[in-house]
N, C-alpha and C positions, 0 to 999 in steps of 0.2 A: 791665311791672310784675312784680316778683319774686313768687314764690309766698308767701314769708314775709310780705311787705308786704300782699299780697292777703288772706291769712288773718287778719292782724292787724286790718285794716279791718273784715272780716266779724265778728270777735269783738267789736270796739268797738260796732258796730251792734247786735249781739245784746244786749250788756250794757246799752245804753241803752233799746232798744225793748221788752225783755222785761217791764218793769214798768209801761209805760204802755199805754193802751187802743188801740194800733195794732199790728197783728200783726207781731211780730219775725220770725216765720217767713216771712211774705210779703216783708218788707223785705230780709232776708238772702238769700232765694232769688232775688229780683230782682237784688240787688247781685252775688251769686255768678255769675249768668248774664251780667251786664254786664261784670264784671271778668275773666271767663274762668277761674274757679277750677279747672276741669278735672274736676269731680265733679258728680254729680246735685245740682242746686241745692236741691231739696226735702230730700234726705238730709243735706246739710251744714247746712241751716237747722235741721233737727231735732236734729242731733248737737251743734250749738253751744249748745243749751240746757244741756249738761253743765256749762259754765262758770258759768252763772247758777244752776245747781243748787247748786254749791259755795258761791256767794255767799249763797244763801238759808240754807244749812246754817250758815255762819259767823255771819250776821247774826242769825238766830234760834236761836243755839246753846243758850241756856238753855232755850228751849221744847222743843228736840229732846232735851235731857238729861232733862227732866221726862217726856217721852213714853217714853223708854227705861226709865226707873225707875218707870213706871206711876203717876206723880204727877198726871197730868191725863187721866183716863179719858174725859172728855167730848170733849176735842180728839182723842184717839186714835180714838174711835169715829167722829167726824166724818170724819177723814181716811181711815179704812178704808172707810166707805160711799162717799165721793166717788171714791176710787181704784178700788174694785171696779166702779163704774159707768163711769168714764171710760176705763179701759184697753180693754175690748172695743169700745166705740164708736170710740175713737181708732184702733184697729187696723183696723177695718172701713173707716173713712173713708180712712185712709192707703192701703189696698189697692184701693179702688174709685173714690172720687169726687175724689181730690186733683187730678187734671188738669182737672176740670171747674169748678174754683173761679173765681169772677168777683170780682176784687179790689175794684172800685168798689162793687158791690152789697153785698159783705160789710162793707166799711167803713161804708156807709150803715146797714146793719142794726145794727152795733156802735154807731154814733152815736145812732141812735134809742133803742136800749136804754139808753145812758148818759143820754139826755134823761129817760127814765122814772126812772132812778136819781136824777138831780138832783131831779126832782119829788117822789119818795118821801121824799128826805132833807129837802127844804125844808118839805113839808107834814107831816112826821113820820108818813107813812103806813106801816103795817105790815099785812101780810096774815095775821098771826097763825099762820103755818105753823110746824110743829114743826121742830126742828133736823135731824131725820132727813129730812124733806121738802126742806129747804133744801140739805142735803148731797147729796141725790139730784139736785136741779135743777142745782146747781153741777157735779156730776160729769158730767151729760149735756152741759152747755155746754163743759166742759173737753175732753171727748172730741171734740166737733165742731170744736174749735180746731185739730185736725190739718189742717184745710183751710187752705192758705196764703191769707192775707188776712182770716181770721176770728180776731180778737184773743182770746187766752186770758184775759189779765188783764181786758180790757174786758167779756167775756161773764160771767166768774165774779164780777166786782164787781157787775154787774147782778143776777145770780142771788142773791148773798149779801145784796144790799140789800133783797130781798123779806122777809128775816127781821128779827128784832129784835136786830140787832148794832150795837154802837158803830162809828163810822167806822174807828177804828184797828183794831178786830177784823176788819172786812171786808178791809182790806188784808193783815193778817197771815194770815188764812185763805186768801185768794186766792193769796198768794205761797207759803205752806207747802204747799198741796195740789198744787202743781206738782211738788214734789220726787219723790214716788214714781212719778208718771207719766213724768217725764223720765228717771229712772234706768232704768225699764223700756224705754222707747223707745231710749235710747242703747245699752243692752245689745243690743237687737235689731239696731240698725244696725251695731254692731261685729261681731256674728256674721255679718251679711250682707256686710259689707265691712271686714275687719280693718285694711286699709291706711288707712282714714279717720282712725283715731286717731293714726297716725304722721304723716300729712300735715297734720292739722288742729291739732296741739298749740299752735302760736302763737295760733290763734284761741281755743282753750279758755282759755289764760292771759289773753288780752286780754278775753274776755267775763267772766271771773271778776273781774278788777280793775275794769273799767268797771261791771259789774253791782253790785259791792259799793258802789262810790262813788255810783252813781246811785240805788241803793236807799236809801241814807242821805239823799241830797238830797230824794228824793221823799217819804219818810216824814216828814222834818222839814217840808217844804212842806205836806203834807196836814194836819199837826198845827197849823199856824199859820193855816189858812184854813177857812172853813166847808166841810164836805164836799160840800154841794150845788154850791158854786161849783167845787170841784175836779172833780166829775163833769161839770158843765156845760161847763167849759173843754175837757175832752177830747172831749166830744160834738161841740162845734163844730169841733174839730180833725179828728175823724173825718169829719164831713160835708163839711168843706172839702176834705179829701184825696180823698173820693169824687168831688166835682165836678171837681177838677183832673185826676183820672185819666180821667174821662169825656171831658173837653175835649182831653186829650192823645191 
């Protein structure tokens, strides 16, 4: 299998799994190892988030412009708090416990969290936490998502559901808060291994295209169904994946 084809497959996987509550990092790392990409599977899984970063920038372009022009101070403050907390946690996780991750266990944890999300949404439960507290919780969960198998989108959707946000706002915040963290981690990986950007460019392009398309599909789907069913469906998917991984 050619390197170009291998990286293109990895990019498509990243573009699909980044937005759903199954760890794209875990999926891409496993695929990279199986396909023999020739690089550290965790590093390439993290670096490919760069493609979906550009997808999030394009898809939420108007929101980013408002941030740059200081038109949405509340959103800016939320992202600053979440990013300031998630970056140091993510760095420590990457440097220390990444190799100890247990995929099935983490999938199960994500699934249980999404079951709670579905319950909160169905019962209209709100813990009445401040937006600052929710940003801090989401930041911690995003930092922990540096562990392969621990879904960033699944964990942050759960954290955000603890607040008084509309379903559409939950998805928007979850996807937008990934951008600063991904930009920082991609920069670190480039400094660590500059060749990764030269070798992986087909995957970056593929993850951008697939990410933009799947983000549109998923956003439309979530808007057409009750959000608790949306969370419940992905909870079942995570738990089923955990069972399958244990049996294998």
